[in-house]
PABA-99671 format. One record per residue (C-alpha): residue number from 1; x, y, z. Coordinates in pm, whole numbers, plus 32768, in hexadecimal, padded with zeros to 4 digits. Layout:
{drenza NUM; {X; Y; Z}}
...
END
This chain:
{drenza 1; {D035; D864; 5272}}
{drenza 2; {CFA5; D8F0; 53B9}}
{drenza 3; {CFCD; DA53; 5337}}
{drenza 4; {CF14; D9F1; 51F8}}
{drenza 5; {CDF3; D95B; 52C4}}
{drenza 6; {CDDD; DA97; 5399}}
{drenza 7; {CDC9; DB6D; 5263}}
{drenza 8; {CCBA; DA8A; 51D4}}
{drenza 9; {CBF9; DA9B; 531E}}
{drenza 10; {CBFE; DC18; 532A}}
{drenza 11; {CBA0; DC31; 51BC}}
{drenza 12; {CA73; DB4A; 51ED}}
{drenza 13; {CA11; DC0A; 5326}}
{drenza 14; {CA26; DD59; 526D}}
{drenza 15; {C94C; DCD7; 5151}}
{drenza 16; {C850; DC4F; 524C}}
{drenza 17; {C83D; DD97; 5307}}
{drenza 18; {C816; DE56; 51C1}}
{drenza 19; {C6FA; DD72; 5152}}
{drenza 20; {C654; DD98; 52A5}}
{drenza 21; {C671; DF14; 528D}}
{drenza 22; {C5DC; DF1A; 512F}}
{drenza 23; {C4C1; DE33; 5197}}
{drenza 24; {C471; DF10; 52C1}}
{drenza 25; {C48F; E04B; 51F0}}
{drenza 26; {C398; DFCB; 50EE}}
{drenza 27; {C29E; DF4D; 51ED}}
{drenza 28; {C148; DFFD; 51F1}}
{drenza 29; {C128; E100; 5304}}
{drenza 30; {C03B; E096; 541B}}
{drenza 31; {BEF5; E145; 546F}}
{drenza 32; {BF55; E283; 552E}}
{drenza 33; {BED7; E292; 5692}}
{drenza 34; {BECA; E3BE; 5781}}
{drenza 35; {C02C; E435; 57C3}}
{drenza 36; {C09B; E3C4; 5668}}
{drenza 37; {C09F; E473; 5516}}
{drenza 38; {BFDA; E456; 53D7}}
{drenza 39; {C0EB; E46F; 52CD}}
{drenza 40; {C07A; E50E; 5186}}
{drenza 41; {C133; E542; 503F}}
{drenza 42; {C0DE; E67D; 4F7D}}
{drenza 43; {C17F; E77D; 4E98}}
{drenza 44; {C198; E8F7; 4EAB}}
{drenza 45; {C081; E9C4; 4E16}}
{drenza 46; {BF64; EAB1; 4E68}}
{drenza 47; {BE65; E996; 4E77}}
{drenza 48; {BF43; E891; 4F19}}
{drenza 49; {C03E; E918; 5015}}
{drenza 50; {C0D9; EA6C; 504E}}
{drenza 51; {C1CC; EA7D; 5170}}
{drenza 52; {C178; EB5E; 5293}}
{drenza 53; {C23F; EC8B; 5302}}
{drenza 54; {C274; ED40; 5448}}
{drenza 55; {C13B; EE07; 53F6}}
{drenza 56; {C04C; ECFB; 5379}}
{drenza 57; {C01F; EB80; 538A}}
{drenza 58; {C049; EA8C; 526A}}
{drenza 59; {BF26; EA87; 5176}}
{drenza 60; {BE93; E9DD; 5046}}
{drenza 61; {BD47; E935; 5000}}
{drenza 62; {BDE1; E7DB; 501C}}
{drenza 63; {BEA1; E844; 5155}}
{drenza 64; {BD61; E8B5; 51FE}}
{drenza 65; {BCA3; E779; 51A0}}
{drenza 66; {BDB7; E69B; 5227}}
{drenza 67; {BDBF; E763; 536B}}
{drenza 68; {BC4A; E725; 5396}}
{drenza 69; {BC78; E5B1; 5355}}
{drenza 70; {BD94; E59F; 5451}}
{drenza 71; {BCC0; E652; 5557}}
{drenza 72; {BBB1; E54D; 5520}}
{drenza 73; {BCB5; E43D; 555B}}
{drenza 74; {BD3F; E4F6; 568A}}
{drenza 75; {BEA4; E4FF; 5607}}
{drenza 76; {BFA5; E5FD; 5590}}
{drenza 77; {C008; E628; 5423}}
{drenza 78; {C160; E627; 5383}}
{drenza 79; {C166; E6A2; 521C}}
{drenza 80; {C284; E632; 513C}}
{drenza 81; {C29D; E72A; 501C}}
{drenza 82; {C346; E692; 4EEB}}
{drenza 83; {C350; E6D8; 4D74}}
{drenza 84; {C208; E670; 4CD7}}
{drenza 85; {C2A0; E560; 4BFF}}
{drenza 86; {C333; E4B1; 4D33}}
{drenza 87; {C1EC; E482; 4DF0}}
{drenza 88; {C186; E32F; 4D65}}
{drenza 89; {C2E1; E29A; 4D7C}}
{drenza 90; {C30A; E305; 4EE7}}
{drenza 91; {C1AD; E28F; 4F46}}
{drenza 92; {C1F0; E13C; 4EA9}}
{drenza 93; {C31F; E126; 4F92}}
{drenza 94; {C23A; E175; 50BB}}
{drenza 95; {C2DB; E2BB; 511A}}
{drenza 96; {C181; E33B; 517A}}
{drenza 97; {C025; E2C0; 51CC}}
{drenza 98; {BF8A; E373; 50A2}}
{drenza 99; {BFBC; E486; 4FA0}}
{drenza 100; {BEE5; E5BE; 4F7C}}
{drenza 101; {BF5F; E693; 4E5A}}
{drenza 102; {BE3A; E6F0; 4D77}}
{drenza 103; {BE5C; E591; 4CE5}}
{drenza 104; {BD89; E4E0; 4BE2}}
{drenza 105; {BD51; E365; 4BF4}}
{drenza 106; {BE09; E28C; 4AF8}}
{drenza 107; {BDFB; E11A; 4AA8}}
{drenza 108; {BF4C; E0D7; 4B51}}
{drenza 109; {BF19; DF91; 4C16}}
{drenza 110; {C009; E003; 4D2A}}
{drenza 111; {BF10; E100; 4DB1}}
{drenza 112; {BDA9; E136; 4E16}}
{drenza 113; {BCE8; E278; 4E3A}}
{drenza 114; {BBD9; E30C; 4F0F}}
{drenza 115; {BA97; E377; 4E65}}
{drenza 116; {BACB; E4CA; 4DBD}}
{drenza 117; {BA78; E600; 4E88}}
{drenza 118; {BAAA; E704; 4D74}}
{drenza 119; {BAEA; E709; 4C01}}
{drenza 120; {BBAE; E7E2; 4B13}}
{drenza 121; {BC04; E7FA; 49A3}}
{drenza 122; {BD34; E81E; 48C5}}
{drenza 123; {BD4B; E95B; 47F4}}
{drenza 124; {BE42; E9D9; 46F1}}
{drenza 125; {BED1; EB2F; 473C}}
{drenza 126; {BFB4; EC1B; 467C}}
{drenza 127; {C040; ED79; 4693}}
{drenza 128; {BF53; EE73; 45F3}}
{drenza 129; {C064; EECD; 44F7}}
{drenza 130; {C06F; ED65; 447D}}
{drenza 131; {BF9B; ECC3; 4370}}
{drenza 132; {BE4A; EC3B; 43E4}}
{drenza 133; {BE12; EAC5; 43F6}}
{drenza 134; {BCC6; EA94; 4341}}
{drenza 135; {BCB5; E918; 4353}}
{drenza 136; {BD88; E7F3; 43C4}}
{drenza 137; {BDFC; E7AA; 4261}}
{drenza 138; {BEA8; E8FE; 4257}}
{drenza 139; {BF98; E87D; 4365}}
{drenza 140; {C040; E79D; 4264}}
{drenza 141; {C1AE; E803; 424C}}
{drenza 142; {C194; E8E7; 437B}}
{drenza 143; {C245; E8CD; 44CB}}
{drenza 144; {C153; E8B8; 45EF}}
{drenza 145; {C1D0; E8BF; 4757}}
{drenza 146; {C13F; E810; 4888}}
{drenza 147; {C1BE; E7EF; 49EB}}
{drenza 148; {C291; E6B9; 4A23}}
{drenza 149; {C1CB; E59E; 4ABD}}
{drenza 150; {C07D; E64D; 4A8D}}
{drenza 151; {BF31; E5D5; 4A07}}
{drenza 152; {BF62; E6CA; 48E7}}
{drenza 153; {C0A8; E623; 4883}}
{drenza 154; {BFF5; E4D4; 4870}}
{drenza 155; {BEE2; E578; 47A2}}
{drenza 156; {BFE3; E5FA; 46A9}}
{drenza 157; {C082; E4A1; 468C}}
{drenza 158; {BF2F; E414; 462C}}
{drenza 159; {BEF6; E532; 4537}}
{drenza 160; {C046; E4EF; 4491}}
{drenza 161; {BFC4; E39C; 441B}}
{drenza 162; {BEC5; E460; 4350}}
{drenza 163; {BFBA; E576; 42ED}}
{drenza 164; {C111; E4D4; 42C1}}
{drenza 165; {C1BB; E620; 426C}}
{drenza 166; {C14F; E6BE; 43B4}}
{drenza 167; {C27F; E70C; 448B}}
{drenza 168; {C257; E6F8; 4604}}
{drenza 169; {C329; E7C8; 46F3}}
{drenza 170; {C339; E727; 484B}}
{drenza 171; {C358; E85F; 4921}}
{drenza 172; {C407; E823; 4A6E}}
{drenza 173; {C365; E921; 4B57}}
{drenza 174; {C356; E945; 4CCE}}
{drenza 175; {C1ED; E9BA; 4CBF}}
{drenza 176; {C0E7; E9C2; 4BA9}}
{drenza 177; {C0FB; EB3E; 4BA5}}
{drenza 178; {C267; EB28; 4B36}}
{drenza 179; {C1F3; EAA3; 49E5}}
{drenza 180; {C103; EBC8; 49BF}}
{drenza 181; {C220; ECB4; 4A18}}
{drenza 182; {C2F3; EC1C; 4903}}
{drenza 183; {C1CF; EC44; 4813}}
{drenza 184; {C19E; EDB0; 4878}}
{drenza 185; {C311; EDF0; 4833}}
{drenza 186; {C2FF; ED42; 46DD}}
{drenza 187; {C3EC; EC2B; 4746}}
{drenza 188; {C2CF; EB41; 46E8}}
{drenza 189; {C1D6; EB84; 45CF}}
{drenza 190; {C0B7; EA95; 4622}}
{drenza 191; {C06F; E9CC; 475B}}
{drenza 192; {BF69; E8DB; 47D8}}
{drenza 193; {BF0A; E92B; 493F}}
{drenza 194; {BE02; E8E8; 4A44}}
{drenza 195; {BCE0; E9DD; 4A21}}
{drenza 196; {BCD0; EA27; 4B97}}
{drenza 197; {BE43; EA82; 4B96}}
{drenza 198; {BE0D; EB5A; 4A62}}
{drenza 199; {BCEF; EC11; 4B0E}}
{drenza 200; {BDE3; EC6C; 4C23}}
{drenza 201; {BF00; ECBE; 4B35}}
{drenza 202; {BE36; EDA6; 4A53}}
{drenza 203; {BE2E; EEA2; 4B6D}}
{drenza 204; {BFAA; EE9D; 4B80}}
{drenza 205; {BFEA; EE83; 4A0A}}
{drenza 206; {BED0; EF3F; 495D}}
{drenza 207; {BF6D; EF24; 4803}}
{drenza 208; {BF2C; EDAF; 47F4}}
{drenza 209; {BE0E; ED3A; 4719}}
{drenza 210; {BD44; EC00; 476F}}
{drenza 211; {BCF8; EB28; 4642}}
{drenza 212; {BC5D; E9D7; 45FE}}
{drenza 213; {BBF2; E8F4; 4717}}
{drenza 214; {BC85; E79D; 46D4}}
{drenza 215; {BBCB; E661; 4737}}
{drenza 216; {BABA; E62D; 4838}}
{drenza 217; {BAAE; E6AE; 499E}}
{drenza 218; {BBA7; E5EF; 4A74}}
{drenza 219; {BB69; E576; 4BDA}}
{drenza 220; {BC4B; E5E1; 4CFB}}
{drenza 221; {BC8B; E4DE; 4E0D}}
{drenza 222; {BD82; E464; 4F14}}
{drenza 223; {BE78; E352; 4EB9}}
{drenza 224; {BED0; E220; 4F8F}}
{drenza 225; {BFC1; E0FF; 4F51}}
{drenza 226; {BF00; DFC8; 4EEF}}
{drenza 227; {BF95; DF07; 5015}}
{drenza 228; {BF78; E02C; 510B}}
{drenza 229; {BEB4; E022; 524F}}
{drenza 230; {BD4E; DFC1; 51F3}}
{drenza 231; {BCB0; E059; 5328}}
{drenza 232; {BD49; E1AE; 52DA}}
{drenza 233; {BCD6; E194; 5171}}
{drenza 234; {BB70; E149; 51DC}}
{drenza 235; {BB75; E268; 52D6}}
{drenza 236; {BBE7; E350; 51BE}}
{drenza 237; {BACF; E2D3; 50DA}}
{drenza 238; {B9D1; E316; 51ED}}
{drenza 239; {BA63; E470; 522B}}
{drenza 240; {BA4A; E4CB; 50BA}}
{drenza 241; {B8E5; E444; 50AB}}
{drenza 242; {B881; E527; 51CD}}
{drenza 243; {B917; E654; 511C}}
{drenza 244; {B810; E634; 500D}}
{drenza 245; {B6FD; E65F; 510F}}
{drenza 246; {B793; E78F; 51BD}}
{drenza 247; {B7E5; E8FA; 5174}}
{drenza 248; {B953; E8C2; 51C7}}
{drenza 249; {B9C8; E87B; 5066}}
{drenza 250; {B908; E9A0; 4FD5}}
{drenza 251; {B99F; EA86; 50DA}}
{drenza 252; {BAFF; EA0C; 508D}}
{drenza 253; {BAC7; EA32; 4F19}}
{drenza 254; {BA4A; EB92; 4F57}}
{drenza 255; {BB78; EBE5; 502D}}
{drenza 256; {BC71; EB87; 4F1E}}
{drenza 257; {BBAE; EBBB; 4DDC}}
{drenza 258; {BA74; EC82; 4E29}}
{drenza 259; {BB04; EDDE; 4DF2}}
{drenza 260; {BBBE; EDA2; 4CAD}}
{drenza 261; {BABD; EE04; 4BA8}}
{drenza 262; {BA66; EF61; 4C26}}
{drenza 263; {BB70; F02C; 4B70}}
{drenza 264; {BB86; F069; 49FC}}
{drenza 265; {BCCE; F03F; 4943}}
{drenza 266; {BD04; F1B6; 4923}}
{drenza 267; {BCC2; F1E4; 4A98}}
{drenza 268; {BDE2; F0F9; 4AE2}}
{drenza 269; {BEC6; F194; 49D9}}
{drenza 270; {BE8A; F2F1; 4A67}}
{drenza 271; {BEC0; F27F; 4BCC}}
{drenza 272; {C009; F1D1; 4B7F}}
{drenza 273; {C081; F308; 4AC5}}
{drenza 274; {C02C; F3E6; 4BEF}}
{drenza 275; {C0E7; F302; 4CDD}}
{drenza 276; {C21D; F380; 4C29}}
{drenza 277; {C1B7; F4E3; 4BD4}}
{drenza 278; {C0E6; F559; 4CFE}}
{drenza 279; {C10F; F474; 4E2B}}
{drenza 280; {C27D; F4D3; 4E71}}
{drenza 281; {C20B; F631; 4EDB}}
{drenza 282; {C134; F5A0; 4FF3}}
{drenza 283; {C1DD; F457; 504D}}
{drenza 284; {C287; F4E8; 5182}}
{drenza 285; {C139; F56E; 5201}}
{drenza 286; {C091; F41A; 51E3}}
{drenza 287; {C1B6; F37D; 529A}}
{drenza 288; {C196; F482; 53AC}}
{drenza 289; {C027; F423; 53CB}}
{drenza 290; {C08A; F2B3; 53EA}}
{drenza 291; {C170; F30B; 550C}}
{drenza 292; {C04E; F3B1; 55C1}}
{drenza 293; {BF3C; F2B0; 557A}}
{drenza 294; {BFEB; F164; 552E}}
{drenza 295; {BF28; F153; 53E7}}
{drenza 296; {BFF4; F0E7; 52B9}}
{drenza 297; {C050; F224; 51FB}}
{drenza 298; {BFF9; F177; 50B4}}
{drenza 299; {BE93; F13E; 5129}}
{drenza 300; {BE77; F2AE; 5187}}
{drenza 301; {BF03; F30E; 5032}}
{drenza 302; {BE08; F228; 4F88}}
{drenza 303; {BCEC; F2CC; 5049}}
{drenza 304; {BD6B; F428; 4FF2}}
{drenza 305; {BD7E; F3CE; 4E81}}
{drenza 306; {BC1A; F34A; 4E86}}
{drenza 307; {BBA5; F487; 4F36}}
{drenza 308; {BC61; F597; 4E77}}
{drenza 309; {BD54; F4F9; 4D7D}}
{drenza 310; {BE62; F58F; 4E5F}}
{drenza 311; {BDE6; F6F1; 4E21}}
{drenza 312; {BE06; F7B8; 4F67}}
{drenza 313; {BD21; F8CB; 4EE0}}
{drenza 314; {BC04; F7E6; 4E7B}}
{drenza 315; {BAAA; F861; 4EDE}}
{drenza 316; {B95B; F7BA; 4EA3}}
{drenza 317; {B805; F85E; 4E76}}
{drenza 318; {B79E; F7CA; 4FC7}}
{drenza 319; {B8AD; F88A; 5080}}
{drenza 320; {B9AF; F77B; 50C7}}
{drenza 321; {BB0C; F7F6; 5079}}
{drenza 322; {BC7A; F7A4; 5064}}
{drenza 323; {BD57; F678; 502B}}
{drenza 324; {BC85; F598; 510E}}
{drenza 325; {BB39; F648; 50BE}}
{drenza 326; {BAD8; F697; 5224}}
{drenza 327; {B993; F741; 5286}}
{drenza 328; {B9B0; F882; 534C}}
{drenza 329; {B918; F7D8; 547D}}
{drenza 330; {BA0A; F6B1; 546D}}
{drenza 331; {BB32; F79A; 5439}}
{drenza 332; {BAD5; F864; 556E}}
{drenza 333; {BAB3; F726; 5639}}
{drenza 334; {BC0E; F6B3; 55CC}}
{drenza 335; {BCBA; F803; 5601}}
{drenza 336; {BCEB; F84A; 548E}}
{drenza 337; {BCEE; F9C5; 5464}}
{drenza 338; {BD32; F9CE; 52ED}}
{drenza 339; {BC9C; F8B3; 5223}}
{drenza 340; {BD58; F925; 50EB}}
{drenza 341; {BEAA; F8F2; 5194}}
{drenza 342; {BF25; F79E; 5120}}
{drenza 343; {BFD3; F745; 5266}}
{drenza 344; {BEAE; F7A6; 5342}}
{drenza 345; {BDB9; F6EE; 5263}}
{drenza 346; {BE83; F5AC; 5253}}
{drenza 347; {BEC1; F5A3; 53CA}}
{drenza 348; {BD55; F5F4; 5410}}
{drenza 349; {BCD6; F4EB; 5321}}
{drenza 350; {BDC0; F3E6; 53B5}}
{drenza 351; {BD4A; F439; 5515}}
{drenza 352; {BBE2; F419; 54A3}}
{drenza 353; {BC1A; F2BF; 540B}}
{drenza 354; {BCCB; F24E; 554A}}
{drenza 355; {BBAD; F2D6; 561F}}
{drenza 356; {BAA3; F228; 554E}}
{drenza 357; {BB65; F0E3; 5551}}
{drenza 358; {BB93; F0ED; 56CA}}
{drenza 359; {BA1F; F129; 56FC}}
{drenza 360; {B9C5; EFDD; 5659}}
{drenza 361; {B988; EEBB; 574A}}
{drenza 362; {BAA5; EDCB; 5797}}
{drenza 363; {B9DE; ECB8; 56EA}}
{drenza 364; {BA29; ED58; 5597}}
{drenza 365; {BB69; ECBA; 550C}}
{drenza 366; {BC68; ED45; 541C}}
{drenza 367; {BC68; ED91; 52FE}}
{drenza 368; {BAEC; EDBA; 5314}}
{drenza 369; {BB1F; EEB4; 542E}}
{drenza 370; {BBE6; EF9D; 534F}}
{drenza 371; {BAF4; EF83; 5228}}
{drenza 372; {B9D0; EFD6; 530E}}
{drenza 373; {BA89; F101; 539E}}
{drenza 374; {BAB6; F180; 5239}}
{drenza 375; {B943; F151; 51F3}}
{drenza 376; {B8F2; F219; 532D}}
{drenza 377; {B9E9; F321; 52B5}}
{drenza 378; {B918; F33F; 5179}}
{drenza 379; {B7B4; F346; 5201}}
{drenza 380; {B7F3; F3A7; 536C}}
{drenza 381; {B7F5; F2CF; 54A4}}
{drenza 382; {B682; F30D; 54E8}}
{drenza 383; {B616; F27D; 539A}}
{drenza 384; {B70D; F162; 53B5}}
{drenza 385; {B690; F0FF; 550F}}
{drenza 386; {B52F; F108; 5481}}
{drenza 387; {B5A1; F015; 5373}}
{drenza 388; {B62C; EF2F; 5481}}
{drenza 389; {B4D6; EF2F; 5528}}
{drenza 390; {B432; EEDD; 53DB}}
{drenza 391; {B528; EDBD; 53B4}}
{drenza 392; {B4AF; ED26; 54F9}}
{drenza 393; {B345; ED4D; 548A}}
{drenza 394; {B37F; EC96; 5340}}
{drenza 395; {B452; EB86; 53E9}}
{drenza 396; {B59A; EBFD; 534F}}
{drenza 397; {B6E4; EC0A; 5409}}
{drenza 398; {B734; ED75; 5466}}
{drenza 399; {B8A1; ED15; 54A4}}
{drenza 400; {B8D6; EC95; 5340}}
{drenza 401; {B929; ED88; 5228}}
{drenza 402; {B8AB; EC85; 512F}}
{drenza 403; {B756; EC95; 51D7}}
{drenza 404; {B756; EE0D; 520B}}
{drenza 405; {B798; EE48; 5099}}
{drenza 406; {B63D; EDBC; 5059}}
{drenza 407; {B59C; EE77; 517B}}
{drenza 408; {B624; EFD8; 5144}}
{drenza 409; {B55D; F015; 5001}}
{drenza 410; {B41D; EFDB; 50CC}}
{drenza 411; {B457; F131; 516C}}
{drenza 412; {B3CC; F1C9; 502A}}
{drenza 413; {B286; F101; 5034}}
{drenza 414; {B155; F1AA; 50D4}}
{drenza 415; {B0E5; F06F; 518A}}
{drenza 416; {B22B; F080; 524D}}
{drenza 417; {B297; F1EB; 526A}}
{drenza 418; {B13A; F26A; 52CB}}
{drenza 419; {B160; F1AE; 5413}}
{drenza 420; {B2BA; F23A; 545B}}
{drenza 421; {B30B; F370; 5524}}
{drenza 422; {B438; F3AD; 5441}}
{drenza 423; {B35D; F3AB; 5309}}
{drenza 424; {B3B9; F354; 51A5}}
{drenza 425; {B521; F316; 5138}}
{drenza 426; {B5CC; F2A9; 4FF6}}
{drenza 427; {B657; F16B; 5089}}
{drenza 428; {B69D; F0D9; 4F31}}
{drenza 429; {B792; F1F3; 4EEB}}
{drenza 430; {B849; F19F; 502F}}
{drenza 431; {B876; F03A; 4FB3}}
{drenza 432; {B906; F0AE; 4E66}}
{drenza 433; {B9EB; F1A4; 4F1C}}
{drenza 434; {BA76; F097; 5003}}
{drenza 435; {BAAA; EF9F; 4EE7}}
{drenza 436; {BB65; F0A7; 4E1E}}
{drenza 437; {BC42; F0FA; 4F49}}
{drenza 438; {BC8D; EF87; 4F74}}
{drenza 439; {BD01; EF75; 4E0B}}
{drenza 440; {BDD3; F0B2; 4E1F}}
{drenza 441; {BE6D; F029; 4F5F}}
{drenza 442; {BEC1; EEDE; 4EB5}}
{drenza 443; {BF6D; EF9A; 4D9A}}
{drenza 444; {C02F; F077; 4E8A}}
{drenza 445; {C0A1; EF48; 4F50}}
{drenza 446; {C13E; EEC3; 4E12}}
{drenza 447; {C1DD; F00E; 4DAB}}
{drenza 448; {C23F; F0A7; 4EFA}}
{drenza 449; {C2FC; F006; 501F}}
{drenza 450; {C26D; F00E; 5180}}
{drenza 451; {C2E8; F11C; 526C}}
{drenza 452; {C3B0; F099; 5393}}
{drenza 453; {C448; F1D8; 541C}}
{drenza 454; {C532; F142; 5520}}
{drenza 455; {C5AD; F045; 5421}}
{drenza 456; {C601; F164; 5334}}
{drenza 457; {C6A4; F21F; 5452}}
{drenza 458; {C774; F0ED; 54A5}}
{drenza 459; {C7EE; F0DD; 533B}}
{drenza 460; {C84B; F24D; 5344}}
{drenza 461; {C8FC; F224; 5492}}
{drenza 462; {C9C4; F0FF; 5410}}
{drenza 463; {CA44; F1D3; 52F4}}
{drenza 464; {CA9E; F2ED; 53E1}}
{drenza 465; {CB0E; F221; 550E}}
{drenza 466; {CB19; F0A8; 54D4}}
{drenza 467; {CB22; F053; 5647}}
{drenza 468; {C9D2; F0F2; 5692}}
{drenza 469; {C88F; F02C; 5675}}
{drenza 470; {C71B; F069; 5699}}
{drenza 471; {C603; EF89; 5710}}
{drenza 472; {C4DF; EF6D; 5623}}
{drenza 473; {C385; EF42; 56BF}}
{drenza 474; {C270; EE6F; 5629}}
{drenza 475; {C163; EF56; 55A5}}
{drenza 476; {BFF2; EF0E; 55D7}}
{drenza 477; {BF61; EE78; 5495}}
{drenza 478; {BE8C; EF67; 53CF}}
END
């Protein structure tokens, strides 16, 4: 009898402790104070969260916005990256303060949203070898894919009420680009995707064809549990409201989306083909230049492609020559004796970019610092410094590439260049050049791995002598 009572006691105690744990676990997180963390749910993607590496920090438009909000609160941030379809379930269980994952408000009573800070659209996309989708009715009987848990999947569910024979493929992808990859490889025939993601993906998968836009523009907002901390929710609303009255959001949008519409489809197709057919001849030289300058070899390769299409014998009517299209004066300054020698040109060009970047004031942050160095590479440091002075005169920020993109074209206007010692310059061409390099660099980052020489040496040493090891330094971000 006593043994039975003891067992009953411990069973009741275990149930009580379990209930207490579940109650605590599902309790809303308190307002974060200095020394604490703002916990944010998100999912992987180019606009949401891309993990950092030894060479560069984490990134993503949503990531950057959340970092700014946390700085305003005076707290650190902890991102919890989960599959997209798990975000709402986990937030309802109070595993985070909020969710920021390129999310669109719904009528779900468990959640509330901030005011929208951007909007996007849904668009049908197919491989160019597939049949075009001329109207929504032509989707009857077809299989259309959408990422699991996405706004597009919900859109297709609503469309199926109108087209009962429409088949929906719920595509389980780690990132939205994975669905575009499946489409490019004909594993999927038609997909409904976010237009902003498609704009990014078209530069990786040029054989995709955008089709019909489905529905109205959709707002993008942050998601909070309905019973979450009200003070934090109101602070987020106020933060989003301030974004509309500042340049911050436009600058972030430009950073992640502003350079995507410069290249034509055939430009991208040709570039991707030459990554396989031409780049291997010069890859080792770009990596050698990275060792000397700490500039990502893929960025140097992107610059070289923009300058010469990786032709070491390229010569322009203005006298610039070689893989990196150096002037004779610049080549002499950098110790380049033969501009038509691929190795000399690449090393000289890399040194020049590093020099121009180091000459910029410490107040210029990355990645703006790199883009400005490339602009100076194109028009010369004298013209670029003149543009910085013009920026100050017109109340623009000379440390912001977003601002300088609007200022540089002024170098071609008489009312500005007539007052400059450096004279007239085609600043607009410098902007186009930098934006093209940014896009080529993005594509190379997807197709080519980073170069970590000591890491590669360590792998080789392990194969030859497993007991040996190498220490890998952290490279300066480029």
